[in-house]
N, C-alpha and C positions, 0 to 999 in steps of 0.2 A: 329216440330218445320220445318219455312221454313229454306232456306238460311239467314246466318246473315251478308253473308259478299260478292259482287259478284263484278266484275271487268271483263269488255273488255280490253285485255292488249293490244289489237290493231287489225284492222279489220278480221284477223281469229285466233285468241289466245283468250281464257277466263278463269277467275279464279274463283272457287268456295270454300264456307266454310260453313261446313253444323254442327249445335250443334243438336248432337244427343238424343233427349227425346222421339224417337218414340219406339214401342214393334219392334219385328222382323218380325210380321205379315204386318206392315204397306209396309214394305220395300219390303216382299217376294211376294207383290201383283205385282209387278214393275221389280223387279228382282230376279231372284232363285238362292239360292245357287249353286255356281257351281263345291268347292269344299269341304272337311270334314273338319269344323273344331270346335272343342270339347269344348273350351271355348267361354263361352258365350256370355260376353263381344268382345271378340276379333275376333267372329261371326259376331256381329253388327256391329262394327267397316266397317269391309268387306263387307256388307250388302249398308251401307251407301257410303262408298265409290263408289261405284258403280252403287247404285242408284244416287245422284250424279252426274255423265257423263252421264246420260240420260237427267239431269235436264238441261245442258247446252247444248248437245247437243243430240236434240228426238232422232236422227237417229244411234247415237253411237252403234256400235255393238257389244256389250258386251259379247253376247257368243262367240264370238270368241277369246279374248283374250287370250294371252297364258302366262308363265311365263319363265322367260330364268333361265340360271342356276346360276345366281348372284343375283335372286328375283326379277328382274323387270321384269313387266307388260308390254307386245309390243303387237301391231297386226301387224301378217306377213305383209299384203299387207301395212301398213302404211299409211294408211286415214287420219289418227288421231297419233298423237303423244300426249304423255299426261304422267302424273305423281299425284301418289295417296298417301295422306299421312293421318293415322287418331292418335291423340295422347287424352287419356282419352273420352270425352265426344263429340271430333269433328272430322270432318272428312273435309280433303279440297283435293281439284280436279284442277288440270291446262291440258285444254286439246288445242291440235291447226292442224291445217291441211296446217301451213307451217311453222311450228317452232320447233327449238328442246327444251326439257321443263325439269323444275325441280323443285316442289314444297315442303315443310313442315313443317307440324305444332308441337309447342312443347308447352307444358305446363309449364309457369314459376318457377321455384322450387328455392331451396338453395341447392338441393341435386348434382345439378352439379358442383358445385362447389369443392366435392371432385373426379372428374376425367378431370380436366379441363385440365391436365400437359397430358390427352390421347390425348388431340384434338387441341390444341392450344400450339403454341412456346412462349419461353419468350420474344416474338418481340410483339404478337399476344392479351397476357396477358396484356402487360404492354398498349396496343390501350383498352382494356377493363376497366382497371382503369385508365387513364386519361379520360375516355366517364364517369366514375361513379365518380369517387371525392373519399368522404368521406362517400359517401352513403350508405348503408348497400344490401337499396333495390332495388337501379339502379343497384348495382354490380351483383346482379343474373340475372336482367334483360339482362342486358347486355352478360352477359358469354350465359345464356340461346340462346340469339339472335343466338350470335356466332355459339353455336352447330346448331343451324337451318340454318344458314348460310350455314354451312361446308355442312350441310345434302343434302341442295338444290343444293349444286355442284356435291356431290355424284351421286345424283341421276340423275340428268343432263348428268355426265359422262356414268354412267350407266355402267361401269365395277366392277367387286368385291373386283380388286386388286390393291387399294388405299388404301394409308397410310395419314390420315387427316394430320397430322403433317409436312411430308416431301411431299405430292405431291398435299393438298389444302391449298393454301395462304389466305391470309387476306391481305392487304395492309394498305387500309384507309376504316372508317365508317363516313358517312355522317349523322348528324338527322336534321329530320324537322319534329317537336311533336312528336308524337307519329307511325311514318315511319321514314326510314332511306334506302341508300342505300350504301353496304359493294364492295367496289374495288378490284377483288379477282384474282387470276393466278390459274389456272390446270398447276402443271408442270409433265405432263405423258403422254407421249410419244410427246415431243416436250412441247410447252408453251400458254396454252391459254389461253386472260386474260376477265375476265368477270367482269359484273356486276350483284349483288343481289340485288334486292329490298324487306324489311321486314318493317312488318307494326304490331302494338301492341294492342292488344283488348281483353278485356274479362281475363285477367290474363293469357294468350297465348301469343305467338308471330307466325306470319307466314312469311314462306320465299321464295321469287319464282326469278327465273332464267332462259330467254330463249337467244335463238339463232339463224338466220337464218339460212336454211339446206343445 
């Protein structure tokens, strides 16, 4: 299945989402498996993410991708800055030649309510409650969105030693139909204000953040 969403964020930054409906052989024709992954679906997700890199930028040197100790993929020469995420049957990729980026995709589910105290402060939980009102479907949607927003911040920062409550702060969320923006701060090694954009589609949330290098 082709990309279900693509956006050219700016002249040198692209965002894409792929609905994974193909067998492994489809992706292996373009991007060979670079490391051993035993779980079949995780292997499919891995291949789809790297395939999407090539879809957005055909000359992307996927064979040069390395994995940092924090599990963040990177290129040593930084010809491209990129972020990859996958959840369920979707893979999301953000690639840039001029911006530092972070992207995340999450399936909207009520399960996130069980762990909200692990990634949201009481202030942030109140933001979600105000947005949702008494609607339970909206509540799980915005809780999942908040999780995705913080995952994007985490991936943008690139340091594994980050506490989602202490270091990643959501200060305000503004909605516009099925999309929105979260005004955030990273409080680690100083204070970094960031705006995370997000989009709701097909019972998923995709969020992304970028800054000048």
